[in-house]
LOVONU-112185 format. One record per residue (C-alpha): residue in three letters; residue number from 1; z, y, x. Coordinates in nm, 2 decimals. Example, Ala and Ser with C-alpha at 12.3 -4.5 7.8 and 13.67 -1.06 7.14 Angstrom:
PT; ALA; 1; 0.78; -0.45; 1.23 .
PT; SER; 2; 0.71; -0.11; 1.37 .
***
This chain:
PT; UNK; 1; 2.27; 0.30; -1.55 .
PT; UNK; 2; 2.41; 0.29; -1.90 .
PT; UNK; 3; 2.61; -0.05; -2.03 .
PT; UNK; 4; 2.32; -0.10; -2.29 .
PT; UNK; 5; 2.03; -0.11; -2.09 .
PT; UNK; 6; 1.79; -0.35; -2.19 .
PT; UNK; 7; 1.57; -0.49; -1.88 .
PT; UNK; 8; 1.26; -0.63; -1.92 .
PT; UNK; 9; 1.01; -0.82; -1.70 .
PT; UNK; 10; 0.67; -0.87; -1.76 .
PT; UNK; 11; 0.42; -1.13; -1.57 .
PT; UNK; 12; 0.08; -0.98; -1.58 .
PT; UNK; 13; -0.23; -1.17; -1.60 .
PT; UNK; 14; -0.60; -1.03; -1.66 .
PT; UNK; 15; -0.58; -1.14; -2.06 .
PT; UNK; 16; -0.21; -1.20; -2.14 .
PT; UNK; 17; 0.13; -1.08; -2.07 .
PT; UNK; 18; 0.44; -1.29; -2.08 .
PT; UNK; 19; 0.78; -1.11; -2.16 .
PT; UNK; 20; 1.13; -1.19; -2.10 .
PT; UNK; 21; 1.44; -0.97; -2.16 .
PT; UNK; 22; 1.72; -1.04; -1.92 .
PT; UNK; 23; 2.03; -1.21; -2.05 .
PT; UNK; 24; 1.84; -1.35; -2.36 .
PT; UNK; 25; 1.68; -1.68; -2.39 .
PT; UNK; 26; 1.32; -1.76; -2.45 .
PT; UNK; 27; 1.04; -1.49; -2.44 .
PT; UNK; 28; 0.70; -1.44; -2.59 .
PT; UNK; 29; 0.33; -1.38; -2.50 .
PT; UNK; 30; 0.12; -1.07; -2.58 .
PT; UNK; 31; -0.26; -1.01; -2.53 .
PT; UNK; 32; -0.32; -0.74; -2.22 .
PT; UNK; 33; -0.50; -0.48; -2.44 .
PT; UNK; 34; -0.41; -0.15; -2.58 .
PT; UNK; 35; -0.35; -0.22; -2.93 .
PT; UNK; 36; -0.10; -0.53; -2.87 .
PT; UNK; 37; 0.08; -0.33; -2.60 .
PT; UNK; 38; 0.10; -0.02; -2.81 .
PT; UNK; 39; 0.25; -0.24; -3.13 .
PT; UNK; 40; 0.50; -0.42; -2.85 .
PT; UNK; 41; 0.62; -0.11; -2.72 .
PT; UNK; 42; 0.70; 0.07; -3.05 .
PT; UNK; 43; 0.94; -0.22; -3.14 .
PT; UNK; 44; 1.16; -0.17; -2.80 .
PT; UNK; 45; 1.50; 0.04; -2.80 .
PT; UNK; 46; 1.46; 0.38; -2.62 .
PT; UNK; 47; 1.67; 0.25; -2.34 .
PT; UNK; 48; 1.43; -0.04; -2.25 .
PT; UNK; 49; 1.36; -0.06; -1.88 .
PT; UNK; 50; 1.05; -0.25; -1.79 .
PT; UNK; 51; 0.93; -0.40; -1.45 .
PT; UNK; 52; 0.61; -0.57; -1.36 .
PT; UNK; 53; 0.47; -0.69; -1.02 .
PT; UNK; 54; 0.18; -0.50; -0.88 .
PT; UNK; 55; -0.15; -0.68; -0.96 .
PT; UNK; 56; -0.40; -0.44; -0.83 .
PT; UNK; 57; -0.54; -0.31; -1.16 .
PT; UNK; 58; -0.43; -0.57; -1.44 .
PT; UNK; 59; -0.08; -0.41; -1.48 .
PT; UNK; 60; -0.21; -0.04; -1.50 .
PT; UNK; 61; -0.24; -0.04; -1.88 .
PT; UNK; 62; 0.11; -0.15; -1.95 .
PT; UNK; 63; 0.27; 0.09; -1.71 .
PT; UNK; 64; 0.08; 0.39; -1.84 .
PT; UNK; 65; 0.13; 0.31; -2.19 .
PT; UNK; 66; 0.51; 0.25; -2.11 .
PT; UNK; 67; 0.55; 0.57; -1.93 .
PT; UNK; 68; 0.37; 0.78; -2.20 .
PT; UNK; 69; 0.63; 0.61; -2.45 .
PT; UNK; 70; 0.94; 0.75; -2.24 .
PT; UNK; 71; 1.05; 0.38; -2.09 .
PT; UNK; 72; 1.13; 0.39; -1.75 .
PT; UNK; 73; 0.89; 0.16; -1.57 .
PT; UNK; 74; 0.90; 0.00; -1.22 .
PT; UNK; 75; 0.61; -0.20; -1.02 .
PT; UNK; 76; 0.76; -0.41; -0.78 .
PT; UNK; 77; 0.62; -0.55; -0.47 .
PT; UNK; 78; 0.53; -0.88; -0.52 .
PT; UNK; 79; 0.65; -1.00; -0.17 .
PT; UNK; 80; 1.00; -0.89; -0.25 .
PT; UNK; 81; 1.00; -1.07; -0.58 .
PT; UNK; 82; 0.86; -1.37; -0.40 .
PT; UNK; 83; 1.15; -1.38; -0.15 .
PT; UNK; 84; 1.41; -1.31; -0.42 .
PT; UNK; 85; 1.28; -1.61; -0.60 .
PT; UNK; 86; 1.31; -1.84; -0.29 .
PT; UNK; 87; 1.68; -1.70; -0.22 .
PT; UNK; 88; 1.78; -1.80; -0.57 .
PT; UNK; 89; 1.60; -2.14; -0.50 .
PT; UNK; 90; 1.35; -2.12; -0.80 .
PT; UNK; 91; 1.18; -2.46; -0.80 .
PT; UNK; 92; 0.90; -2.39; -1.03 .
PT; UNK; 93; 0.64; -2.12; -1.14 .
PT; UNK; 94; 0.52; -2.03; -1.45 .
PT; UNK; 95; 0.41; -1.72; -1.64 .
PT; UNK; 96; 0.76; -1.74; -1.83 .
PT; UNK; 97; 1.00; -1.80; -1.54 .
PT; UNK; 98; 0.80; -1.53; -1.33 .
PT; UNK; 99; 0.88; -1.29; -1.61 .
PT; UNK; 100; 1.24; -1.40; -1.63 .
PT; UNK; 101; 1.28; -1.37; -1.27 .
PT; UNK; 102; 1.13; -1.00; -1.30 .
PT; UNK; 103; 1.37; -0.93; -1.54 .
PT; UNK; 104; 1.67; -1.05; -1.34 .
PT; UNK; 105; 1.54; -0.86; -1.02 .
PT; UNK; 106; 1.52; -0.53; -1.21 .
PT; UNK; 107; 1.86; -0.56; -1.35 .
PT; UNK; 108; 2.00; -0.62; -1.01 .
PT; UNK; 109; 1.81; -0.39; -0.80 .
PT; UNK; 110; 1.72; -0.11; -1.04 .
PT; UNK; 111; 1.93; 0.15; -0.89 .
PT; UNK; 112; 1.75; 0.12; -0.52 .
PT; UNK; 113; 1.40; 0.13; -0.71 .
PT; UNK; 114; 1.19; 0.43; -0.75 .
PT; UNK; 115; 1.04; 0.45; -1.11 .
PT; UNK; 116; 0.66; 0.45; -1.14 .
PT; UNK; 117; 0.50; 0.78; -1.21 .
PT; UNK; 118; 0.15; 0.84; -1.26 .
PT; UNK; 119; -0.07; 1.03; -1.01 .
PT; UNK; 120; -0.35; 1.29; -1.11 .
PT; UNK; 121; -0.68; 1.19; -1.22 .
PT; UNK; 122; -0.83; 1.27; -0.89 .
PT; UNK; 123; -0.55; 1.08; -0.70 .
PT; UNK; 124; -0.61; 0.75; -0.91 .
PT; UNK; 125; -0.97; 0.77; -0.85 .
PT; UNK; 126; -0.96; 0.82; -0.48 .
PT; UNK; 127; -0.71; 0.56; -0.47 .
PT; UNK; 128; -0.95; 0.30; -0.66 .
PT; UNK; 129; -1.25; 0.42; -0.45 .
PT; UNK; 130; -1.08; 0.36; -0.10 .
PT; UNK; 131; -0.95; 0.01; -0.24 .
PT; UNK; 132; -1.30; -0.06; -0.34 .
PT; UNK; 133; -1.43; 0.05; -0.02 .
PT; UNK; 134; -1.18; -0.15; 0.18 .
PT; UNK; 135; -1.28; -0.46; -0.01 .
PT; UNK; 136; -1.63; -0.43; 0.04 .
PT; UNK; 137; -1.58; -0.38; 0.42 .
PT; UNK; 138; -1.38; -0.69; 0.41 .
PT; UNK; 139; -1.63; -0.92; 0.23 .
PT; UNK; 140; -1.92; -0.75; 0.46 .
PT; UNK; 141; -1.70; -0.88; 0.76 .
PT; UNK; 142; -1.68; -1.23; 0.60 .
PT; UNK; 143; -2.04; -1.25; 0.53 .
PT; UNK; 144; -2.12; -1.17; 0.87 .
PT; UNK; 145; -1.93; -1.46; 1.02 .
PT; UNK; 146; -2.09; -1.68; 0.77 .
PT; UNK; 147; -2.43; -1.59; 0.86 .
PT; UNK; 148; -2.41; -1.54; 1.22 .
PT; UNK; 149; -2.51; -1.88; 1.32 .
PT; UNK; 150; -2.82; -1.89; 1.09 .
PT; UNK; 151; -3.10; -1.69; 1.30 .
PT; UNK; 152; -3.38; -1.78; 1.06 .
PT; UNK; 153; -3.19; -1.57; 0.79 .
PT; UNK; 154; -3.18; -1.27; 1.01 .
PT; UNK; 155; -3.45; -1.06; 0.82 .
PT; UNK; 156; -3.27; -1.12; 0.49 .
PT; UNK; 157; -2.93; -1.02; 0.69 .
PT; UNK; 158; -3.07; -0.69; 0.77 .
PT; UNK; 159; -3.18; -0.64; 0.43 .
PT; UNK; 160; -2.83; -0.73; 0.32 .
PT; UNK; 161; -2.67; -0.48; 0.61 .
PT; UNK; 162; -2.87; -0.19; 0.46 .
PT; UNK; 163; -2.77; -0.24; 0.11 .
PT; UNK; 164; -2.39; -0.26; 0.23 .
PT; UNK; 165; -2.46; 0.09; 0.41 .
PT; UNK; 166; -2.60; 0.21; 0.12 .
PT; UNK; 167; -2.32; 0.13; -0.09 .
PT; UNK; 168; -2.05; 0.25; 0.14 .
PT; UNK; 169; -2.23; 0.60; 0.19 .
PT; UNK; 170; -2.23; 0.60; -0.21 .
PT; UNK; 171; -1.85; 0.54; -0.20 .
PT; UNK; 172; -1.80; 0.81; 0.09 .
PT; UNK; 173; -1.98; 1.08; -0.08 .
PT; UNK; 174; -1.79; 1.03; -0.41 .
PT; UNK; 175; -1.47; 1.02; -0.17 .
PT; UNK; 176; -1.59; 1.36; -0.02 .
PT; UNK; 177; -1.67; 1.51; -0.33 .
PT; UNK; 178; -1.31; 1.42; -0.47 .
PT; UNK; 179; -1.14; 1.56; -0.19 .
PT; UNK; 180; -1.34; 1.89; -0.17 .
PT; UNK; 181; -1.26; 1.94; -0.54 .
PT; UNK; 182; -0.89; 1.92; -0.49 .
PT; UNK; 183; -0.71; 2.21; -0.25 .
PT; UNK; 184; -0.43; 2.01; -0.16 .
PT; UNK; 185; -0.62; 1.70; -0.07 .
PT; UNK; 186; -0.89; 1.90; 0.10 .
PT; UNK; 187; -0.63; 2.08; 0.31 .
PT; UNK; 188; -0.43; 1.78; 0.38 .
PT; UNK; 189; -0.73; 1.60; 0.48 .
PT; UNK; 190; -0.83; 1.86; 0.73 .
PT; UNK; 191; -0.50; 1.86; 0.87 .
PT; UNK; 192; -0.47; 1.48; 0.93 .
PT; UNK; 193; -0.85; 1.48; 1.08 .
PT; UNK; 194; -0.71; 1.68; 1.38 .
PT; UNK; 195; -0.49; 1.35; 1.47 .
PT; UNK; 196; -0.67; 1.14; 1.73 .
PT; UNK; 197; -0.82; 0.83; 1.58 .
PT; UNK; 198; -0.82; 0.94; 1.21 .
PT; UNK; 199; -1.16; 0.95; 1.05 .
PT; UNK; 200; -1.30; 1.05; 0.68 .
PT; UNK; 201; -1.15; 0.70; 0.57 .
PT; UNK; 202; -0.79; 0.71; 0.71 .
PT; UNK; 203; -0.74; 1.07; 0.63 .
PT; UNK; 204; -0.83; 1.02; 0.27 .
PT; UNK; 205; -0.62; 0.72; 0.22 .
PT; UNK; 206; -0.32; 0.90; 0.35 .
PT; UNK; 207; -0.37; 1.23; 0.20 .
PT; UNK; 208; -0.42; 1.04; -0.13 .
PT; UNK; 209; -0.08; 0.86; -0.06 .
PT; UNK; 210; 0.13; 1.15; 0.07 .
PT; UNK; 211; 0.00; 1.39; -0.23 .
PT; UNK; 212; 0.15; 1.14; -0.47 .
PT; UNK; 213; 0.48; 1.01; -0.30 .
PT; UNK; 214; 0.72; 1.24; -0.13 .
PT; UNK; 215; 0.86; 1.05; 0.14 .
PT; UNK; 216; 1.21; 1.18; 0.26 .
PT; UNK; 217; 1.11; 1.12; 0.62 .
PT; UNK; 218; 0.89; 0.96; 0.85 .
PT; UNK; 219; 1.07; 0.64; 0.85 .
PT; UNK; 220; 1.03; 0.61; 0.47 .
PT; UNK; 221; 0.67; 0.61; 0.53 .
PT; UNK; 222; 0.66; 0.36; 0.80 .
PT; UNK; 223; 0.86; 0.11; 0.58 .
PT; UNK; 224; 0.66; 0.20; 0.28 .
PT; UNK; 225; 0.35; 0.09; 0.50 .
PT; UNK; 226; 0.51; -0.23; 0.61 .
PT; UNK; 227; 0.47; -0.15; 1.00 .
PT; UNK; 228; 0.86; -0.14; 1.02 .
PT; UNK; 229; 0.97; -0.39; 1.28 .
PT; UNK; 230; 1.23; -0.64; 1.13 .
PT; UNK; 231; 1.52; -0.77; 1.39 .
PT; UNK; 232; 1.56; -1.14; 1.40 .
PT; UNK; 233; 1.87; -1.15; 1.62 .
PT; UNK; 234; 2.20; -1.39; 1.60 .
PT; UNK; 235; 2.48; -1.37; 1.82 .
PT; UNK; 236; 2.39; -1.31; 2.19 .
PT; UNK; 237; 2.03; -1.44; 2.10 .
PT; UNK; 238; 1.77; -1.16; 2.07 .
PT; UNK; 239; 1.47; -1.30; 1.87 .
PT; UNK; 240; 1.13; -1.18; 1.83 .
PT; UNK; 241; 1.05; -0.90; 1.61 .
PT; UNK; 242; 0.79; -0.88; 1.35 .
PT; UNK; 243; 0.65; -0.62; 1.12 .
PT; UNK; 244; 0.78; -0.65; 0.74 .
PT; UNK; 245; 0.40; -0.62; 0.61 .
PT; UNK; 246; 0.58; -0.50; 0.27 .
PT; UNK; 247; 0.33; -0.25; 0.19 .
PT; UNK; 248; -0.05; -0.21; 0.15 .
PT; UNK; 249; -0.27; -0.44; 0.38 .
PT; UNK; 250; -0.57; -0.18; 0.33 .
PT; UNK; 251; -0.35; 0.09; 0.47 .
PT; UNK; 252; -0.21; -0.13; 0.76 .
PT; UNK; 253; -0.58; -0.20; 0.85 .
PT; UNK; 254; -0.69; 0.16; 0.85 .
PT; UNK; 255; -0.40; 0.25; 1.07 .
PT; UNK; 256; -0.48; -0.04; 1.30 .
PT; UNK; 257; -0.83; 0.08; 1.33 .
PT; UNK; 258; -0.70; 0.45; 1.39 .
PT; UNK; 259; -0.47; 0.32; 1.67 .
PT; UNK; 260; -0.75; 0.12; 1.81 .
PT; UNK; 261; -0.96; 0.46; 1.84 .
PT; UNK; 262; -0.72; 0.64; 1.97 .
PT; UNK; 263; -0.63; 0.41; 2.24 .
PT; UNK; 264; -0.96; 0.45; 2.39 .
PT; UNK; 265; -0.94; 0.84; 2.35 .
PT; UNK; 266; -0.86; 1.06; 2.67 .
PT; UNK; 267; -0.59; 1.24; 2.44 .
PT; UNK; 268; -0.39; 0.91; 2.35 .
PT; UNK; 269; -0.51; 0.67; 2.58 .
PT; UNK; 270; -0.22; 0.74; 2.82 .
PT; UNK; 271; 0.03; 0.67; 2.55 .
PT; UNK; 272; -0.10; 0.35; 2.46 .
PT; UNK; 273; -0.11; 0.25; 2.86 .
PT; UNK; 274; 0.24; 0.34; 2.89 .
PT; UNK; 275; 0.34; 0.11; 2.58 .
PT; UNK; 276; 0.15; -0.16; 2.75 .
PT; UNK; 277; 0.32; -0.12; 3.07 .
PT; UNK; 278; 0.65; -0.19; 2.90 .
PT; UNK; 279; 0.54; -0.55; 2.87 .
PT; UNK; 280; 0.40; -0.54; 2.50 .
PT; UNK; 281; 0.06; -0.74; 2.46 .
PT; UNK; 282; -0.24; -0.54; 2.35 .
PT; UNK; 283; -0.20; -0.61; 1.97 .
PT; UNK; 284; 0.16; -0.52; 1.98 .
PT; UNK; 285; 0.10; -0.19; 2.16 .
PT; UNK; 286; -0.19; -0.11; 1.88 .
PT; UNK; 287; 0.07; -0.17; 1.62 .
PT; UNK; 288; 0.34; 0.06; 1.82 .
PT; UNK; 289; 0.08; 0.32; 1.85 .
PT; UNK; 290; -0.03; 0.27; 1.46 .
PT; UNK; 291; 0.33; 0.33; 1.39 .
PT; UNK; 292; 0.34; 0.64; 1.60 .
PT; UNK; 293; 0.03; 0.81; 1.47 .
PT; UNK; 294; 0.20; 0.72; 1.10 .
PT; UNK; 295; 0.47; 0.94; 1.20 .
PT; UNK; 296; 0.26; 1.21; 1.36 .
PT; UNK; 297; 0.07; 1.20; 1.01 .
PT; UNK; 298; 0.37; 1.26; 0.81 .
PT; UNK; 299; 0.47; 1.58; 1.02 .
PT; UNK; 300; 0.12; 1.72; 1.00 .
PT; UNK; 301; 0.12; 1.68; 0.64 .
PT; UNK; 302; 0.46; 1.84; 0.62 .
PT; UNK; 303; 0.41; 2.13; 0.85 .
PT; UNK; 304; 0.04; 2.16; 0.76 .
PT; UNK; 305; -0.03; 2.24; 1.12 .
PT; UNK; 306; -0.29; 2.05; 1.33 .
PT; UNK; 307; -0.20; 1.78; 1.57 .
PT; UNK; 308; -0.10; 1.89; 1.93 .
PT; UNK; 309; -0.15; 1.60; 2.15 .
PT; UNK; 310; 0.06; 1.74; 2.41 .
PT; UNK; 311; 0.36; 1.67; 2.22 .
PT; UNK; 312; 0.33; 1.29; 2.25 .
PT; UNK; 313; 0.15; 1.26; 2.59 .
PT; UNK; 314; 0.39; 1.43; 2.78 .
PT; UNK; 315; 0.57; 1.19; 3.03 .
PT; UNK; 316; 0.88; 1.22; 2.86 .
PT; UNK; 317; 0.74; 1.14; 2.52 .
PT; UNK; 318; 0.56; 0.85; 2.66 .
PT; UNK; 319; 0.90; 0.71; 2.82 .
PT; UNK; 320; 1.06; 0.77; 2.44 .
PT; UNK; 321; 0.78; 0.54; 2.29 .
***
């Protein structure tokens, strides 16, 4: 860091941006459109560092333009900023106070953060398709719950289910086409598909992530996913552990589904049962198995070698889980 770095926090909404500089009073608003953002970026010093919270897609225009103009840009985990605000005792919430908070967080923690960098067109499109698929699947499940106790709507519900199937099939075909057109994604997906429990969606989601982010080790990947356990100990007391849930809920959901499928398989069923035998409840055992599968996925991706179940289903490996 240079002493004259300028740290800028931006609170992003669909139509507007609220902007604050760390250490300076006030702030200003900006329309969230390309022309307005370009004009504002042209006024910034070269040492300006910009941070936004992840908003799904509303922040993407800003970070792409800022990156293209040479500014270090960070996309922050909203959960981290939320707990940071609580630690500071922030009592109110407005767009302006959020932007000021983001600027302060950036100034204090930028050395430990990884700057944002764009993915390839294929990676970005694949990520968007998989995000949409996860959203469609969740809405489908919600509608099933709403409509399950209305039997006289069964015919209409069947038609709706067919439409969902057609939409998901269409998304899956686009995903398959994107993966097949990219050598690294194609080879990576093929290797990941050898892991018990991983299907087309899970392998594509992990391939898109691992091809874009070069994780130093499996622990870093687990932490990114939010499946890392957090201790809650004090003195002689050992508290109950919970996963951090810092990463993408879509990724965790896909890994949980993969673990569920693996737990019923001949290859990894013994491992799942060995985890339960240690006193873990079924859901806890599935989370542990999902974390194990994620570590396996990292190893398979790095080595480009197919998954060998014998390495994790031996009595010694089960005992170490």
